[in-house]
KEKE-3310 file (N, C-alpha, C; in steps of 0.2 Angstrom, whole numbers, plus 5000, padded with zeros to 4 digits):
npx = (4777:4792:4803:4816:4810:4801:4812:4821:4813:4811:4825:4825:4815:4821:4828:4819:4807:4799:4809:4817:4810:4803:4812:4823:4810:4813:4824:4822:4813:4825:4830:4821:4818:4827:4838:4836:4822:4812:4790:4789:4772:4765:4774:4769:4763:4771:4777:4765:4762:4771:4770:4761:4759:4771:4760:4752:4755:4760:4753:4741:4739:4747:4761:4779:4791:4798:4799:4786:4793:4799:4790:4783:4793:4792:4781:4781:4790:4782:4772:4778:4781:4765:4763:4772:4773:4762:4766:4777:4784:4778:4773:4783:4773:4760:4764:4764:4750:4746:4752:4749:4737:4736:4741:4733:4720:4724:4726:4713:4708:4713:4708:4695:4678:4674:4687:4690:4693:4706:4713:4712:4703:4699:4707:4717:4733:4740:4751:4761:4771:4784:4794:4802:4804:4811:4823:4827:4841:4841:4837:4824:4825:4833:4846:4854:4861:4866:4872:4856:4850:4841:4842:4830:4822:4812:4816:4812:4810:4822:4829:4820:4827:4838:4841:4833:4846:4854:4851:4846:4862:4867:4858:4861:4876:4871:4866:4877:4885:4878:4874:4886:4892:4892:4878:4870:4876:4870:4855:4855:4859:4847:4838:4841:4841:4833:4829:4840:4850:4843:4847:4858:4856:4852:4841:4828:4814:4817:4830:4824:4812:4818:4823:4812:4808:4819:4821:4807:4810:4816:4806:4799:4807:4806:4790:4792:4798:4791:4777:4783:4789:4776:4759:4754:4741:4727:4727:4739:4747:4742:4740:4749:4760:4767:4771:4777:4788:4792:4798:4807:4817:4817:4821:4832:4841:4841:4848:4858:4868:4866:4856:4842:4845:4849:4838:4830:4830:4832:4819:4808:4812:4811:4798:4793:4799:4790:4777:4777:4781:4770:4761:4765:4767:4752:4747:4754:4750:4757:4752:4740:4721:4714:4719:4726:4720:4721:4717:4719:4733:4739:4737:4747:4760:4756:4755:4765:4776:4773:4774:4790:4792:4787:4794:4810:4809:4809:4820:4830:4830:4836:4838:4847:4860:4860:4862:4858:4857:4857:4842:4836:4824:4817:4801:4795)
npy = (4494:4488:4474:4476:4491:4488:4484:4495:4505:4498:4498:4513:4514:4508:4516:4527:4541:4532:4523:4531:4533:4523:4516:4526:4523:4511:4511:4517:4507:4497:4501:4498:4487:4477:4481:4485:4475:4480:4478:4485:4490:4501:4511:4519:4530:4534:4541:4548:4560:4566:4571:4578:4586:4596:4598:4606:4615:4625:4624:4627:4633:4644:4647:4643:4633:4628:4629:4622:4609:4607:4607:4595:4584:4586:4585:4568:4567:4568:4557:4548:4546:4545:4534:4523:4526:4518:4505:4500:4494:4482:4468:4462:4462:4469:4481:4479:4480:4492:4499:4496:4500:4514:4519:4513:4524:4536:4538:4537:4547:4559:4558:4563:4571:4579:4587:4593:4604:4608:4598:4592:4581:4566:4570:4575:4584:4600:4611:4617:4614:4624:4629:4621:4617:4628:4625:4618:4612:4610:4608:4603:4587:4573:4561:4547:4539:4524:4515:4508:4507:4518:4529:4539:4554:4565:4585:4586:4576:4570:4578:4577:4563:4565:4574:4563:4549:4558:4561:4548:4540:4550:4546:4532:4533:4540:4530:4519:4523:4528:4513:4509:4513:4516:4516:4510:4499:4495:4494:4485:4474:4473:4470:4454:4451:4458:4456:4452:4463:4473:4467:4473:4486:4494:4503:4497:4505:4517:4516:4509:4517:4526:4523:4519:4531:4539:4527:4532:4546:4545:4538:4550:4558:4549:4553:4565:4567:4560:4568:4577:4573:4570:4577:4573:4560:4552:4539:4537:4533:4517:4503:4493:4501:4501:4487:4485:4491:4484:4475:4478:4477:4467:4460:4463:4463:4464:4473:4476:4490:4494:4485:4490:4498:4490:4481:4491:4496:4481:4475:4486:4487:4473:4474:4481:4479:4464:4469:4477:4466:4457:4463:4466:4454:4448:4460:4457:4445:4434:4428:4418:4427:4415:4412:4423:4440:4457:4466:4457:4455:4466:4463:4451:4452:4456:4442:4434:4442:4439:4426:4423:4429:4422:4411:4414:4417:4404:4399:4408:4417:4426:4439:4447:4452:4449:4442:4427:4425:4438:4439:4434:4436:4446:4441:4444)
npz = (5372:5375:5379:5383:5389:5399:5407:5409:5414:5428:5432:5433:5444:5454:5459:5461:5469:5478:5481:5489:5501:5508:5510:5520:5529:5532:5538:5551:5557:5558:5568:5576:5576:5571:5580:5592:5594:5594:5590:5577:5571:5564:5558:5546:5553:5561:5550:5543:5552:5551:5538:5535:5545:5541:5529:5531:5539:5531:5518:5525:5537:5532:5535:5538:5528:5533:5549:5548:5546:5557:5565:5562:5567:5581:5584:5578:5589:5598:5597:5597:5609:5618:5611:5615:5631:5635:5631:5631:5642:5643:5636:5620:5610:5612:5610:5594:5592:5597:5590:5577:5576:5578:5569:5558:5564:5564:5553:5546:5554:5549:5536:5538:5536:5545:5548:5535:5532:5538:5533:5520:5517:5510:5499:5499:5506:5498:5486:5493:5495:5487:5493:5493:5479:5474:5478:5468:5456:5444:5428:5414:5409:5419:5416:5410:5392:5386:5375:5372:5380:5390:5402:5410:5422:5429:5432:5445:5449:5448:5457:5471:5474:5473:5485:5494:5495:5499:5512:5516:5517:5525:5535:5539:5541:5554:5561:5561:5569:5581:5585:5587:5598:5615:5619:5609:5609:5622:5620:5610:5619:5626:5615:5615:5628:5641:5654:5658:5656:5662:5676:5676:5682:5672:5664:5656:5650:5648:5636:5627:5624:5620:5609:5602:5599:5590:5579:5576:5570:5559:5552:5550:5540:5530:5529:5526:5516:5507:5506:5500:5488:5480:5481:5497:5502:5513:5509:5503:5515:5521:5528:5520:5518:5529:5529:5520:5520:5532:5524:5514:5524:5529:5519:5514:5527:5545:5559:5549:5543:5531:5527:5527:5513:5502:5500:5499:5487:5480:5479:5473:5461:5458:5461:5452:5440:5441:5442:5428:5419:5418:5413:5401:5396:5395:5385:5377:5371:5377:5386:5387:5387:5393:5404:5412:5412:5408:5420:5427:5427:5435:5449:5449:5454:5470:5472:5466:5475:5487:5488:5487:5498:5508:5508:5507:5520:5524:5516:5518:5530:5537:5530:5514:5516:5532:5546:5553:5568:5573:5573:5585:5599:5610:5619:5631)
capx = (4782:4797:4807:4820:4808:4804:4822:4825:4809:4810:4829:4822:4811:4824:4832:4817:4808:4795:4813:4819:4805:4802:4820:4821:4803:4816:4830:4819:4812:4830:4834:4815:4817:4833:4842:4830:4817:4805:4787:4784:4768:4767:4779:4767:4757:4778:4776:4759:4763:4779:4769:4754:4763:4774:4759:4746:4757:4761:4746:4733:4740:4751:4767:4785:4792:4807:4791:4782:4798:4801:4783:4783:4798:4790:4774:4782:4794:4776:4766:4782:4782:4760:4762:4779:4771:4755:4765:4785:4784:4773:4777:4781:4766:4756:4767:4764:4744:4746:4755:4744:4728:4738:4746:4723:4716:4726:4724:4704:4706:4716:4703:4688:4672:4674:4692:4693:4695:4712:4719:4707:4700:4702:4710:4724:4735:4742:4753:4765:4782:4788:4801:4807:4805:4815:4831:4829:4847:4840:4833:4823:4826:4840:4847:4859:4859:4871:4869:4848:4849:4841:4837:4827:4820:4810:4821:4808:4812:4827:4829:4821:4830:4847:4840:4833:4849:4859:4848:4850:4866:4869:4854:4864:4881:4870:4863:4883:4887:4877:4874:4894:4890:4890:4871:4867:4877:4864:4850:4855:4859:4839:4835:4845:4836:4830:4829:4850:4849:4840:4849:4864:4856:4851:4833:4826:4809:4820:4832:4815:4811:4823:4822:4805:4809:4824:4814:4799:4813:4818:4799:4797:4812:4801:4784:4793:4802:4783:4775:4790:4787:4769:4755:4752:4733:4726:4730:4745:4750:4737:4741:4756:4766:4773:4772:4782:4793:4796:4796:4812:4820:4819:4823:4840:4843:4837:4851:4863:4865:4862:4851:4836:4846:4849:4829:4824:4834:4830:4813:4808:4817:4808:4792:4791:4797:4785:4773:4779:4783:4765:4756:4768:4766:4747:4747:4755:4746:4763:4748:4731:4716:4710:4722:4725:4716:4724:4713:4723:4739:4741:4737:4752:4765:4759:4754:4774:4780:4770:4778:4795:4794:4789:4804:4812:4807:4809:4828:4836:4826:4842:4838:4850:4866:4857:4864:4851:4859:4854:4836:4834:4820:4814:4796:4794)
capy = (4493:4482:4473:4483:4496:4484:4483:4503:4509:4495:4501:4518:4512:4505:4523:4534:4543:4528:4519:4534:4533:4518:4515:4530:4522:4504:4514:4518:4499:4494:4505:4497:4479:4476:4484:4484:4470:4483:4477:4492:4488:4509:4516:4524:4534:4543:4546:4552:4565:4573:4572:4582:4592:4599:4602:4609:4622:4626:4626:4626:4639:4648:4647:4645:4629:4625:4628:4614:4603:4609:4603:4586:4582:4587:4578:4562:4562:4565:4553:4541:4544:4542:4527:4520:4525:4511:4498:4496:4488:4476:4464:4467:4460:4475:4486:4479:4478:4500:4506:4496:4503:4519:4522:4516:4528:4544:4539:4540:4556:4564:4560:4562:4577:4585:4591:4593:4612:4610:4589:4590:4575:4562:4570:4575:4591:4601:4619:4617:4612:4628:4632:4615:4620:4636:4622:4613:4614:4603:4607:4597:4579:4571:4553:4545:4534:4519:4509:4508:4506:4525:4529:4546:4556:4573:4587:4588:4569:4568:4581:4573:4555:4567:4575:4557:4547:4561:4558:4542:4541:4550:4541:4525:4535:4539:4521:4516:4528:4524:4508:4507:4516:4512:4516:4505:4490:4492:4492:4478:4468:4473:4464:4449:4446:4459:4455:4453:4470:4476:4468:4477:4494:4500:4507:4497:4507:4522:4515:4508:4525:4532:4518:4520:4539:4540:4525:4537:4551:4542:4538:4556:4560:4545:4556:4572:4566:4555:4573:4582:4569:4568:4578:4566:4559:4547:4531:4536:4527:4512:4500:4490:4504:4500:4480:4484:4495:4477:4469:4480:4477:4459:4456:4467:4459:4466:4474:4477:4497:4495:4481:4495:4501:4484:4478:4497:4492:4473:4476:4491:4481:4466:4473:4486:4475:4459:4473:4479:4460:4454:4470:4467:4447:4448:4464:4452:4435:4428:4422:4419:4430:4411:4411:4428:4443:4466:4467:4450:4453:4470:4457:4446:4454:4451:4435:4431:4445:4434:4420:4427:4431:4414:4407:4420:4417:4396:4397:4415:4422:4432:4441:4445:4452:4449:4435:4423:4424:4444:4438:4434:4445:4445:4445:4443)
capz = (5374:5371:5385:5385:5393:5404:5413:5411:5420:5433:5438:5437:5451:5459:5462:5461:5476:5480:5484:5494:5505:5508:5514:5525:5532:5535:5542:5558:5559:5557:5574:5581:5577:5570:5582:5598:5596:5593:5582:5578:5564:5563:5556:5544:5558:5559:5543:5541:5558:5549:5531:5537:5549:5533:5522:5535:5539:5523:5515:5530:5541:5530:5540:5534:5528:5538:5553:5547:5548:5565:5568:5559:5571:5587:5581:5579:5597:5603:5597:5601:5618:5617:5609:5621:5640:5640:5629:5631:5651:5640:5630:5613:5605:5616:5604:5589:5591:5599:5584:5569:5578:5580:5562:5556:5567:5562:5545:5546:5556:5542:5529:5540:5532:5547:5546:5528:5531:5540:5530:5513:5517:5505:5492:5502:5503:5490:5485:5503:5489:5483:5493:5491:5471:5471:5480:5464:5453:5441:5422:5411:5411:5419:5414:5403:5388:5385:5368:5369:5386:5392:5410:5413:5428:5429:5436:5451:5454:5452:5466:5475:5474:5475:5492:5499:5496:5504:5520:5518:5520:5531:5541:5539:5546:5561:5563:5561:5573:5585:5587:5590:5606:5622:5620:5604:5614:5628:5616:5607:5622:5627:5612:5617:5636:5643:5659:5661:5658:5669:5682:5677:5682:5669:5663:5648:5648:5645:5631:5620:5623:5615:5601:5599:5597:5585:5573:5570:5570:5551:5548:5548:5537:5526:5527:5524:5505:5504:5505:5493:5480:5476:5486:5502:5503:5518:5504:5505:5521:5523:5529:5517:5519:5532:5528:5512:5523:5535:5519:5514:5529:5531:5512:5515:5531:5550:5562:5545:5542:5523:5525:5522:5507:5498:5503:5496:5478:5475:5480:5471:5456:5457:5460:5447:5434:5439:5437:5420:5416:5418:5408:5395:5396:5394:5382:5368:5373:5378:5392:5385:5393:5396:5411:5414:5409:5410:5427:5434:5429:5440:5456:5448:5457:5475:5471:5466:5480:5494:5487:5487:5504:5509:5506:5511:5528:5524:5517:5523:5536:5539:5522:5511:5523:5538:5552:5557:5574:5575:5575:5590:5601:5619:5618:5636)
cpx = (4786:4801:4811:4818:4806:4810:4822:4819:4809:4816:4830:4817:4817:4828:4827:4813:4805:4805:4814:4818:4802:4810:4821:4815:4809:4819:4828:4816:4818:4829:4827:4816:4823:4839:4841:4823:4813:4796:4783:4780:4765:4768:4775:4763:4765:4778:4772:4758:4766:4775:4765:4757:4765:4768:4753:4748:4758:4755:4738:4734:4744:4759:4773:4785:4796:4801:4790:4785:4800:4794:4782:4787:4795:4783:4777:4785:4786:4771:4772:4782:4773:4760:4766:4775:4767:4762:4773:4787:4780:4778:4776:4776:4763:4759:4764:4757:4743:4748:4750:4740:4730:4736:4735:4719:4716:4725:4715:4703:4706:4711:4697:4685:4674:4681:4695:4693:4704:4718:4715:4704:4704:4708:4718:4727:4740:4749:4758:4772:4786:4794:4804:4811:4811:4823:4833:4834:4845:4837:4830:4824:4833:4842:4855:4859:4866:4868:4860:4848:4849:4836:4836:4823:4816:4816:4819:4811:4819:4832:4829:4825:4837:4846:4839:4838:4855:4856:4849:4856:4871:4865:4860:4871:4879:4870:4871:4884:4884:4878:4881:4896:4888:4882:4868:4870:4872:4856:4848:4855:4849:4836:4838:4842:4839:4833:4838:4850:4846:4845:4856:4864:4852:4843:4830:4820:4814:4825:4826:4812:4811:4823:4816:4806:4812:4822:4812:4805:4813:4811:4798:4801:4807:4794:4785:4796:4794:4779:4778:4790:4780:4765:4753:4744:4733:4730:4735:4752:4743:4743:4749:4762:4771:4774:4778:4790:4797:4797:4802:4817:4824:4820:4831:4845:4843:4845:4859:4862:4862:4858:4845:4838:4847:4845:4827:4827:4831:4823:4809:4808:4812:4800:4787:4792:4794:4780:4770:4778:4774:4761:4760:4767:4757:4744:4749:4754:4749:4758:4742:4728:4715:4717:4722:4724:4724:4724:4719:4730:4742:4740:4743:4757:4765:4758:4762:4777:4779:4772:4782:4797:4794:4793:4810:4813:4811:4816:4832:4830:4831:4841:4845:4859:4865:4860:4858:4853:4856:4847:4831:4829:4819:4807:4790:4791)
cpy = (4488:4480:4474:4488:4494:4485:4490:4504:4506:4497:4508:4519:4510:4509:4528:4534:4539:4524:4522:4535:4530:4514:4519:4526:4514:4505:4513:4510:4496:4495:4500:4490:4478:4476:4483:4480:4471:4482:4482:4491:4495:4513:4521:4528:4540:4547:4550:4559:4569:4574:4579:4589:4599:4602:4606:4616:4627:4630:4630:4636:4644:4650:4644:4634:4624:4624:4622:4608:4600:4605:4596:4583:4581:4584:4572:4559:4564:4560:4545:4541:4543:4536:4521:4518:4521:4504:4496:4493:4483:4471:4464:4465:4464:4481:4486:4479:4486:4502:4506:4500:4510:4521:4521:4521:4536:4543:4540:4546:4560:4566:4560:4568:4582:4589:4592:4599:4615:4602:4589:4587:4571:4562:4573:4583:4594:4607:4620:4617:4618:4630:4626:4616:4621:4633:4621:4617:4615:4609:4602:4593:4577:4565:4552:4538:4530:4514:4512:4506:4516:4524:4538:4549:4563:4577:4588:4580:4567:4570:4579:4566:4559:4571:4567:4553:4550:4560:4552:4539:4543:4547:4534:4527:4538:4534:4521:4519:4526:4519:4503:4511:4515:4511:4511:4499:4489:4489:4485:4471:4468:4466:4454:4445:4455:4464:4455:4459:4475:4474:4469:4484:4497:4501:4506:4501:4514:4521:4513:4513:4529:4529:4519:4529:4540:4536:4530:4543:4549:4541:4544:4559:4554:4550:4562:4570:4562:4563:4579:4580:4569:4573:4572:4569:4553:4539:4529:4533:4524:4508:4494:4495:4501:4492:4480:4488:4488:4472:4470:4476:4471:4455:4459:4467:4464:4466:4475:4485:4498:4488:4485:4495:4496:4483:4484:4496:4488:4475:4480:4489:4477:4469:4477:4482:4467:4464:4474:4470:4456:4458:4467:4459:4446:4456:4460:4447:4433:4422:4423:4423:4422:4410:4417:4435:4451:4465:4461:4453:4462:4467:4453:4447:4453:4448:4432:4434:4442:4427:4419:4427:4426:4411:4409:4418:4409:4398:4400:4423:4427:4440:4439:4446:4452:4443:4434:4424:4434:4444:4436:4440:4440:4448:4444:4447)
cpz = (5376:5380:5389:5390:5398:5411:5415:5414:5425:5438:5436:5445:5455:5464:5462:5469:5479:5483:5488:5499:5510:5511:5518:5531:5537:5538:5548:5560:5559:5567:5579:5581:5578:5577:5592:5601:5595:5588:5583:5570:5559:5559:5549:5547:5559:5554:5539:5546:5552:5540:5534:5538:5545:5531:5524:5536:5537:5520:5517:5534:5538:5535:5536:5532:5532:5545:5555:5546:5553:5569:5568:5564:5577:5588:5582:5586:5600:5601:5599:5606:5619:5616:5615:5628:5641:5638:5630:5639:5649:5635:5622:5609:5607:5610:5598:5587:5593:5591:5577:5570:5577:5575:5557:5556:5566:5554:5541:5551:5552:5539:5532:5535:5538:5549:5541:5525:5532:5536:5521:5513:5513:5500:5496:5501:5498:5493:5492:5499:5488:5484:5494:5485:5471:5473:5471:5460:5448:5434:5419:5413:5413:5421:5411:5398:5387:5381:5367:5374:5390:5399:5411:5419:5427:5435:5441:5455:5454:5457:5470:5479:5476:5484:5497:5499:5500:5511:5519:5520:5525:5539:5541:5544:5552:5564:5566:5567:5582:5590:5587:5595:5612:5625:5614:5609:5620:5625:5610:5611:5626:5621:5612:5624:5638:5652:5661:5659:5661:5676:5681:5678:5675:5667:5657:5647:5645:5637:5624:5620:5616:5608:5598:5595:5590:5576:5571:5570:5562:5546:5548:5544:5531:5523:5524:5516:5502:5501:5499:5488:5479:5485:5490:5502:5510:5513:5506:5510:5526:5525:5526:5516:5521:5535:5523:5517:5527:5530:5518:5519:5531:5523:5513:5519:5536:5552:5556:5544:5536:5521:5521:5516:5503:5497:5499:5486:5476:5476:5476:5461:5454:5458:5456:5442:5433:5439:5427:5417:5413:5416:5402:5393:5392:5388:5374:5369:5374:5383:5392:5390:5395:5404:5415:5409:5409:5417:5431:5435:5434:5447:5458:5457:5464:5476:5473:5472:5487:5495:5489:5495:5508:5510:5506:5518:5529:5524:5519:5524:5539:5534:5517:5514:5529:5540:5554:5564:5578:5576:5581:5594:5607:5618:5623:5639)
residu = (MET:SER:TRP:LEU:ASP:VAL:PHE:THR:GLN:SER:PHE:GLU:GLN:MET:LEU:GLY:PRO:SER:ALA:VAL:PHE:TYR:CYS:LEU:ALA:ALA:ILE:GLY:LEU:ASN:VAL:HIS:PHE:GLY:TYR:THR:GLY:LEU:LEU:ASN:PHE:GLY:GLN:ALA:ALA:PHE:MET:MET:VAL:ALA:ALA:TYR:ALA:LEU:GLY:SER:MET:VAL:ALA:THR:TRP:ASP:GLN:SER:PHE:TRP:LEU:GLY:ILE:LEU:VAL:GLY:PHE:GLY:GLY:VAL:ILE:VAL:LEU:ALA:VAL:ILE:LEU:GLY:LEU:PRO:THR:LEU:ARG:LEU:ARG:ALA:ASP:TYR:LEU:ALA:ILE:VAL:THR:ILE:ALA:ALA:ALA:GLU:ALA:ILE:ARG:GLN:VAL:LEU:GLY:SER:VAL:SER:LEU:VAL:GLU:TYR:PHE:ASN:GLY:GLN:ASP:GLY:LEU:PHE:GLY:PHE:GLN:GLN:THR:PHE:GLU:ASN:LEU:ASN:PRO:TYR:ASN:GLY:SER:VAL:GLY:PHE:THR:LEU:GLY:GLY:PHE:SER:ILE:HIS:TRP:SER:ALA:TYR:ASP:PHE:PHE:VAL:MET:THR:VAL:GLY:TRP:ILE:LEU:ILE:ALA:LEU:SER:CYS:MET:ILE:VAL:TYR:LEU:LEU:MET:ARG:SER:PRO:TRP:GLY:ARG:VAL:VAL:LYS:SER:ILE:ARG:GLU:ASP:GLU:ASP:ALA:VAL:ARG:SER:LEU:GLY:LYS:ASN:VAL:TYR:ALA:TYR:LYS:MET:GLN:SER:LEU:THR:ILE:GLY:GLY:LEU:PHE:GLY:GLY:LEU:ALA:GLY:PHE:MET:THR:ALA:LEU:ALA:HIS:ASN:PRO:SER:PRO:SER:ASP:PHE:ALA:THR:ASP:THR:THR:PHE:PHE:ALA:TRP:THR:ILE:LEU:LEU:LEU:GLY:GLY:ALA:ALA:ARG:VAL:PHE:GLY:PRO:VAL:ALA:GLY:ALA:ILE:VAL:PHE:TRP:PHE:PHE:ILE:SER:GLY:LEU:ASP:LEU:PHE:PHE:ASP:LYS:ALA:THR:SER:ASP:ASN:LEU:ILE:PRO:ASP:ALA:ILE:MET:ASP:ALA:ASN:GLN:ALA:SER:LEU:MET:ARG:LEU:ILE:VAL:LEU:GLY:LEU:VAL:LEU:MET:LEU:LEU:MET:ILE:PHE:ARG:PRO:GLN:GLY:ILE:PHE:GLY:ASP:ARG:ARG:GLU:LEU:ALA:ILE:ASP:ALA:ARG)
# end
């Protein structure tokens, strides 16, 4: 592997399927936290419900692919209501506790041995993407070459990327229109001071529930794209899934329509580049084994990522495109 390969593979990742579904998840978190001030630490739960609803409807119960999409969205709405009912009248940190616990509980249930006939345990679901694959207009590999710079994706991955980035564009447009509507002005006011909004006669609880549901639906889209990109398993929706989405949101800038998009691109270029850099540096003995071996190199990207996040929170907490004033949150 050459240093040019490090750059090209990082470039592929920053636009690839992983960037797509993490960007969609971060758009949902932007509605929750960036605009409404809701601390949702369980976005993976919404992704899981959507992905497994689609996969199990087709693979387990032999139903229509499109029915699976509808059931997935329905499951996301039900989950938002279940999570919101006991928490949205309380302090913001109660929602954080409930959502992270719910995400882990759902993950354990889906991977349990007792439900293996429905969800296939830790191996996950497979064999349900055929309808989506039949829509693929591409053949072979897709990409471009410019001098020594060559970028290529498989036909299926490029189809997933095409659909995914179209969904991201539509999602950003929906968020843009929502936040410039009267509804959007109310939820942004709730983020700043919900008592003042309540004094004006607005039903703060209802607006919070609507925001939680809408952001969850974007998380559901992320779950669908995760399931279509590869066979979903419980390990795909561990707690780091939500925290990566939070990293993307904070990196790009909360309460900015294109913040999650910029964050996803920068994050995946950075995290993939670090992984490939340390792998090549150890294999080429640029970093001696006495300092770091190949096994340790795979963990360095997370260490460096943590340091970068610390510095970001100290020197630019609003992210790349954010505004420090937008970080205000009423946790009462």
